[in-house]
N, C-alpha and C positions, 0 to 999 in steps of 0.2 A: 417503592414509596413513590406516590403520584401526588402531584400539586392538588391542595384543597384550600379552599377559603377559610380563614378563621375570622370570626367577626370579632371586632373590640369594641364594646358598647361604651361611648364616652358621655361624659356630661356636657351640656349645651355649650359652656363657656370654653372647653377646650377644643371641641369640634369647631368652633366658629374661628377658631385661631389657626386652623390647619392652613388655610390659603396664605397667611401672612408668615407661617414657619415659627412663630413666637408662641409656643404651646404652654410655657409655664413649667410646673414641677413634673409633668408627665413627659416620657421620652418614647417618642414613635420611632425614633432610630432603633431604639432597643428592641422594641416589638418586632421591627422589619428584619432585623439581624436574626433574632431567634427564630423568628417564624421561617426565614430562609433556610435555616440550619436543619428544621424539621419538615422540609418540603411544604411549607405554608404561605399563602399570601395573605397578609393582614387586610382586612377591610374595616375602615373607621366610619361609626355612624353612631346616631343617638336613637333614643327609643321613638322619635316623632319621625323617623325616616323609614319605620318597619310598615308595612302593609300585610295584614293578615289574609286580606281579601285576594291578593295577587300573588302572596307568597314570596314577594321579592322586598328588597332593600336597596336605597340609594345611599351611596357612601364614597369614602376616598380609598384609594388603593395606591401604593408607591409607584412612580413612573421615572422615567430616566431624568427628568426635571420637574422635581416636586412631586405632585399628587394629581391622579385623573379621578374625575368623578364618574362613577359607574352605577349601573342598575342591574343587580344581580340577584337570583335566588337567596333567600336567607340561609346563611352558612349553616350547616348542621351542628357546628360548634361555635359559642359565643362565650367571650371572656368579659364579664361585667366589671367595668371600672367607673360606673356612675352609681350615685346614691338616690334613691327615688322614694318619696315619701306618701305620694298621693295614691289612693286605692286604685284608681283607673290604670296607674302606670304598673303596680305590681300585678294587677290583673293581666295585663298585657304579656309580662314576663312569665306568669303561670300558665298562659295560653301557649306560649312558645314551647314551655316545658312539656306541657300536656300533648303536643304535636310531635313530640319525640326529638326536639331540638336541646343538646346539651348546653344549657345556660349555667356554666359554673359561676358560683358565687350569686346566683339568682335570689337565693332567699335567706340572705345573711343580715339583714337589718333587724335585730333583737335589741330590746332595750336592756340598760345594764342590770336591771333587776331581773329580767328573764335569764341572761347568761348566768348572774350569780346563782339563781336557783337551779339550773342545770348542773352546774359544777359541784353544788353543795350535796348533790345525790352521789357523787363519787367519793368513797371513803378515802381513796388516795389522795384527793385534792382538798377536800374540805377542812382539813386543819391548817391550810396555807391560804385559807380566804379570810380578809379582814371582817369583823363583825359589821353587818350591814343589814340594816332595816328600811322600811319606807318612811321618808321624813313626814312629820307631822310635828306641830309644838310640843305634843308631850313626848314623843319618841326622842327629839332631839335634847330635851332637857335630861331625860333619863340616859340616853347614850354619854352625854357630857359629863354626868357624875360618875358613869361606870370607867370611861376612858380618858378625860380630861382633854383630849385632842381629836378633833374631827373634821371630817371632810364632807361637803355637801354637794352632790352631784346630780344634774338633770338625768334622769333615765335615758333620753334620747339625744343626749348632747355630744359633740365631737370636738376635736382639737382644744379641749380645755375650757370651751366657752362656758360662762356660767357657773363655774365652779366656785365654791366658798370655803373659807375655814373657820372653824371656831374652836377656841382653845381657851380653857380656864379653870375656875374651881368654885367652891362656895362664896368666895369674897367678890370675884369679878371676872370677867372673860374678854378676851380679845376676838374682835371679828375681822377678818381679812376678806376682801372682795373687790370686783372691779365692775363698772358699768360700760366700759368700752370694749370694742372688739376690734383687733385682738387685745384680749385682757392683759397683756403685759404693759401697754401704754398706760394703764390707769388703775393700777392696785393701790388701795389704801387700807389701814387698819386703823379700827377705833375701839375705844374701851367701853364695855358695857357694864352697867351696875348689876349687881345678883339677881338671878332669875329672870333677866330680860333678854329678849330676842331683838335683833336689829330689824326695823320694819322691812327692810329689802328682803329678808327671809320670809317673812310672812307673805309678802308679795310675789315671791318666785314661786314656792311652794303651793300657793293657791292657783297659779296660772299654768303649771305644768308639773307632772310628777318627778319627785326628787328622791335620792337616795341619801341617807346619813349613814357614814362609813366610819369605822374607826380609824384614825391615820397611823399608818404604820411608821415605826421610827427608822426610816430609811437611813442608810449609810450616806455621808456627805464628802462631796469634793469641794475643796475652797469655800466651806460653811454653806453649799447648797446642796440639797437632796437630790440624789440621782435613782434612776430606775433602768431598766434594761429592756430596749425594744428588740423583739424577737419575730423575725418574720418567717412563719411557717407556711409552707406550700405542698401542694401535691405536685409532683414532677413526673418524668417520662415513665416512671414504673407505676404511676398511679398512687404510690404511697406518699405518706407526709414525710417531709423533710425540711430542714432548717436551712434556709438561704443565706442567714446570717444574723448578726446582732450587733448593736451598738448600745452606747450608755448615753442617756439623756439627762442633762442637769438642768435645773431651773433657772430661770433668768434672775440675777442678784435681787435680793430682797422679796423674793416670791417663793412659792412653794409648787407651782405647776411646772413640769418638765417638757410639756409639748413644744417641740420646735418651732410651731407656728406661733406660739406664745412668747418667743423670745429666749427658749432654751437653747442648749448647746448640745453638739454630738461628739462623742469621743469613741476611740477603741475600748472594746471592754478589757483587754488584758492591761491596758494602760492604766485604766481607771482601778481596777481590782488591785493591780500589784501597789499602787500608790496609796489607796484609800483603805484597804484591807490587808495589812501586811501580815497578819495572822492567818489569812485564810489562802490555802492553795491553789493558784490561779487555773491551772489546767483542769483539775477535778471540779472546780467551781463551774467552770464554762460547761463542762460535760453536764453536770447537774441541771444548769438553767436549760440546756438543750433538750434533754430528757424530760424536765418538767413540762417545758413548753409542747412537745410532741405528746405527751400525755394529755394535756389540756386540749389540743387539736382533736386528737382521736375521741375524746369523751364529747366533745361539743359536736363532732360529726354524727354522733349517735341521735342527736336531737335534731340537727340542722342540715336539711337536705341540700345537696348540691354544693356544699363548702369545699372551697379548695384553696382559699388564701386567708390567712389570719395575721395581723399584727399585734401581737401579744406585748404588754406592758408587765415585766417582772419585777417586783421590788426585791431588794436585798438589804438585810440588816447588818450591823457592824461584825456580828458574830457568823455572818454567811448564811443566815435563815432566808429561805425563799418564800415570797407571798406572789399571789396572782391579784394584779391591781385590775386591768381591764383589758379588752381587745377589740379589735373591729376588723370587719370583713371587706374593708376597701382601704388597704394599707398604703399611707403615704411612704414611697419609698427614698425619698431624696435624703432622708437623714443618713444613708450611707455615704453619699456625696460629701455631706457636711463632716463626716468623720474621716473622710480621705479613704473610703473603702470602695473603690471603682469595681472591683471585681465582684463584691456582694451586691453591689447596686446592679450589675449586669445581669447576675444570676437570678434576682429578683423578678426580671422579666423574662429570662429564658426558661424557668420552671413552668410558668403558665402556658407558654407555647409548647414545650415538651409535653405538658399534660393535654393539651388540646391532640397533639398527634398520637397520644395513647388512647384518646376518646375515639378518634377516626379508626385506628387500627383494631381497636377491641369492640367497639359499640356497645359498650355497656358500662355504667357508673361502677368504680371500683368497690369491692365488698369488704373493704378494710380500711 
């Protein structure tokens, strides 16, 4: 095994902080340690530091005292840790892939509606999907009459921003929303008359595509609903594996469990044993892991170069599992919040072990 560079493609804010050492939620040290174990040298850069004309990139690599700025050939393996929405940025990623560079997670930015459509084609998963349709005034009224409790989500939103809840019956409904970001600082609930939707709903679904989704009756911890974040990654074997999982509860008086929105993280065995005493803990954790791996394998049939998913899995009081959503740029700091340092480090080790796999095998895994 000989030393190779592995690219770590960061967002602009994280990259700018490298020289100060105050990176934020991403751990460069974990990358460095995991890369070294696999005979790799991490090079940190952004998409703006890549030159297709010269075939080189400018970035930072670890040095005895901090980091050194280097100008090197674009690494043959690049781990995507940034989110790009502009067409020209995604086009550059596609050009790198077309040149034979392994940019894993390079094409994972799909809307929630697209992910839902992918999964509903798998008969083993579709029964565990909440009823979901495109949000229009008519579909919202129809879904409310069918289910009585709904969640409205932006198709391309993240960390719970813009999400709304509508709960009610033929007599009246309650609408919960926030205008601030993070949303946890500004939640409010208003009562609406029969057949009426709040103006904010019209405003938001007119500006951007939204989904309206049946709200699953999630199990609760201290009167707060929780779900399970499962980090599923490709590792040194090239196969999908579960790096770890933790439970996320919503902040008090809210329904959104994202850590970034004020939610809290806990160890899954602790939550299950306390909140679901009639459900066996060990077998349930195994079911959650198998369900998440099944989802990852199904999504990878549709999403090229997927190697890292953060799954949100809901569980009801009787132990039934539901897929809520997933993302391809998993925020790993929830493991630290839950006191799971080993799983946190594992979530960095797997991508570097997969980089080693790609170098050694030269082809994308066929499973």
